[in-house]
C-alpha positions in Angstrom: 16.0 23.2 18.7 18.0 22.0 15.8 17.1 20.7 12.3 18.7 17.5 11.3 18.7 16.4 7.7 19.3 12.7 7.3 19.4 10.7 4.1 18.5 7.0 4.3 18.7 5.3 0.9 16.5 7.3 -1.4 14.4 8.8 1.4 15.1 12.2 3.1 14.0 12.8 6.6 13.8 16.3 8.1 13.4 16.2 11.9 13.0 19.2 14.2 13.8 18.1 17.7 15.9 18.7 20.7 19.5 17.6 20.0 19.3 14.7 22.4 16.1 13.4 20.9 17.5 12.1 17.7 19.5 8.9 17.7 20.7 6.5 15.2 18.8 3.2 15.1 19.7 -0.3 14.0 18.3 -2.8 11.5 15.2 -1.4 9.9 14.9 1.5 12.3 16.2 4.7 10.7 15.8 7.1 13.7 14.2 7.3 17.1 12.3 10.4 18.3 10.3 11.0 21.4 6.7 12.1 20.8 7.1 15.4 22.6 10.2 16.3 20.7 8.9 15.2 17.3 7.7 18.1 15.2 7.7 17.1 11.6 8.9 14.4 9.2 8.8 14.8 5.4 8.9 11.8 3.2 10.1 11.6 -0.4 8.6 8.6 -2.2 11.3 5.9 -2.6 13.0 5.7 -5.9 12.3 2.5 -7.7 15.3 0.2 -7.5 13.8 -3.1 -8.6 14.5 -4.4 -12.1 10.9 -5.4 -13.1 10.9 -5.5 -16.9 7.1 -5.3 -17.4 3.8 -4.9 -15.6 3.5 -8.0 -13.4 0.8 -7.2 -10.9 -2.8 -8.1 -11.1 -5.3 -6.6 -8.7 -8.5 -8.1 -7.3 -12.0 -6.9 -6.9 -13.5 -8.7 -3.9 -17.1 -8.5 -2.9 -17.7 -6.9 0.5 -19.1 -9.3 3.0 -20.9 -8.2 6.1 -19.9 -10.0 9.3 -23.2 -11.8 9.2 -22.4 -13.1 5.7 -18.9 -14.1 6.6 -19.9 -16.1 9.6 -22.5 -17.9 7.4 -19.8 -19.3 5.2 -19.4 -23.0 5.2 -16.6 -24.7 7.0 -14.7 -25.4 3.8 -15.2 -22.0 2.3 -11.9 -20.0 2.0 -11.6 -16.3 2.3 -9.7 -14.5 -0.4 -6.9 -11.9 0.0 -7.2 -8.5 -1.6 -4.6 -7.1 -3.9 -4.2 -3.4 -4.9 -6.1 -1.5 -6.3 -9.0 -3.5 -4.9 -11.6 -0.9 -3.5 -12.1 -3.1 -0.5 -8.6 -2.0 0.7 -10.1 1.5 1.2 -12.9 0.2 3.4 -13.1 1.6 6.9 -14.5 -1.4 8.9 -17.6 -1.4 11.1 -17.3 -2.3 14.8 -18.4 -5.7 15.9 -21.5 -5.7 18.1 -22.7 -9.3 17.9 -20.0 -11.8 18.7 -22.0 -14.9 17.7 -19.9 -16.8 15.2 -17.0 -14.4 15.3 -14.7 -17.2 16.4 -15.5 -19.0 13.1 -14.6 -15.9 11.1 -11.4 -15.4 13.1 -10.4 -19.0 12.3 -10.8 -18.3 8.6 -8.7 -15.0 8.9 -6.0 -17.0 10.7 -6.0 -19.5 7.8 -5.6 -16.7 5.3 -2.7 -15.2 7.3 -0.8 -18.5 7.3 -1.6 -19.2 3.6 -0.3 -15.8 2.5 2.7 -15.9 4.8 1.7 -12.7 6.5 2.6 -11.6 10.0 -0.8 -10.1 10.4 -3.9 -8.9 8.5 -7.2 -7.0 8.9 -10.5 -8.5 8.1 -11.1 -5.9 5.4 -8.2 -7.4 3.4 -10.3 -10.5 3.0 -13.4 -8.4 2.1 -15.0 -8.7 5.6 -16.5 -5.5 6.9 -15.6 -5.9 10.6 -13.0 -4.4 12.9 -10.9 -7.5 13.4 -7.1 -7.5 13.4 -5.0 -10.6 13.4 -1.4 -10.5 14.6 0.4 -13.8 14.6 -2.1 -16.2 16.3 -3.7 -13.3 18.3 -7.1 -12.0 17.2 -8.2 -8.6 18.4 -11.8 -7.4 17.8 -12.7 -3.7 17.9 -9.1 -2.8 18.9 -8.6 0.6 20.5 -5.2 2.3 21.3 -5.0 3.4 24.9 -1.4 4.4 25.3 1.7 5.1 23.1 5.3 5.9 23.7 7.9 7.5 21.4 8.2 7.2 17.6 10.4 5.2 15.3 10.9 5.4 11.5 10.5 2.2 9.6 10.7 1.1 5.9 7.6 -1.0 5.2 6.2 -3.2 2.5 2.8 -4.8 2.2 1.6 -8.0 0.7 -1.5 -6.3 -0.7 0.7 -3.9 -2.7 3.0 -4.6 -5.7 6.4 -6.0 -4.5 8.4 -3.0 -5.6 6.6 -0.6 -3.3 8.4 0.4 -0.1 7.5 3.4 2.0 9.0 5.0 5.1 6.5 5.4 8.0 6.5 6.7 11.5 5.2 4.2 14.1 4.9 4.3 17.8 7.6 2.3 19.5 5.3 1.0 22.3 1.6 0.7 22.1 -1.1 -0.5 24.6 -4.3 -1.9 23.1 -7.8 -2.7 24.5 -9.9 -5.1 22.5 -12.1 -8.1 22.7 -11.3 -11.7 21.9 -13.5 -13.5 19.3 -16.0 -14.5 22.0 -16.4 -10.9 23.2 -14.3 -11.1 26.4 -12.2 -8.0 27.1 -8.5 -8.3 26.5 -5.5 -5.9 26.7 -2.2 -6.2 24.8 1.1 -4.3 24.9 3.1 -4.4 21.7 6.7 -3.1 21.3 9.2 -2.8 18.5 8.5 -4.7 15.4 5.2 -6.1 16.7 4.0 -2.6 17.6 4.8 -1.5 14.0 3.0 -4.6 12.6 -0.1 -3.9 14.7 -0.2 -0.3 13.6 0.1 -1.4 10.0 -2.9 -3.8 10.4 -4.9 -1.2 12.3 -4.3 1.2 9.3 -5.8 -1.5 7.0 -8.9 -1.7 9.3 -9.3 2.0 8.7 -8.8 1.8 4.9 -5.3 3.3 5.2 -2.4 1.9 3.1 1.4 2.5 3.6 1.4 4.5 0.4 -0.8 7.1 2.1 2.1 7.9 4.5 4.3 9.2 1.6 4.6 12.8 0.8 3.9 12.3 -2.9 2.0 9.5 -4.7 4.2 6.4 -4.9 5.1 4.9 -8.2 5.4 1.3 -9.1 6.9 -0.5 -12.1 4.9 -3.6 -11.4 1.7 -1.5 -11.5 2.5 1.6 -13.6 -0.9 3.2 -13.1 -0.4 3.5 -9.3 0.8 7.1 -9.1 -2.0 8.2 -11.5 -4.7 6.3 -9.6 -3.6 7.7 -6.2 -2.9 11.3 -7.2 -6.5 12.7 -7.0 -7.0 11.7 -3.3 -3.5 11.4 -2.1 -3.3 14.6 -0.1 -6.6 13.8 1.7 -5.4 10.3 2.5 -2.0 11.5 3.6 -3.6 13.8 6.2 -5.6 10.8 7.5 -2.5 8.6 7.6 -0.4 11.2 9.4 -2.9 11.7 12.2 -2.6 9.9 15.5 -3.8 6.3 15.3 -7.2 7.1 16.9 -7.7 10.2 14.7 -7.8 12.5 17.7 -4.2 13.8 18.0 -2.1 15.0 15.1 1.5 13.9 14.7 2.2 17.6 14.7 0.6 18.2 18.1 3.3 19.1 20.7 1.3 18.1 23.8 
């Protein structure tokens, strides 16, 4: 085994792997590591390199809607979009058991995605307490990961966070998902590359996890100067949750 230190921008990666397991990536991918070979990656919160002159970020405080309340909204009612440090972004969503009217809620979530210019979103980002993830025009209800393959490192941003926040994350390169469509019919999906990363980002949201939870230390923001102070008390606990395997059963540090 060999330890490879690699510096990408302001982020330092420390990978312990077989020599053949580490390879240079392209584009946004910093490195590629098989899940068996991967042992540990340590993140240093990115240095701020944006020239924001003053605090320019205003958060929200959305009410939490049950699925029943959300599907009772009128046709013209618009769902909002949460902005940090809204407590709703820390909501771990409840599974959907009654699919009546879920298609109407899904249509509203798709409308928010298009309005915000997002690739995807989770229902919790709109204040809806339901395990619903939107990716493009695809709607996945109660999504469960069934299979993963290899790990890539990505630099991510999030529309729910101040624009100067960027965090390096580990995401599975390929991921199989079992879910239901908005009418309750079983569906399966396989996501790879950037879509796999995007799905895992939105699944994190559904569990109340943000990309800042993946960083070793609390992340700072010039747009929202209180971010590091707000995150510090619970950051270690949230980091452990974020670093665990997507379904919360297998740790990233498990060698099986």
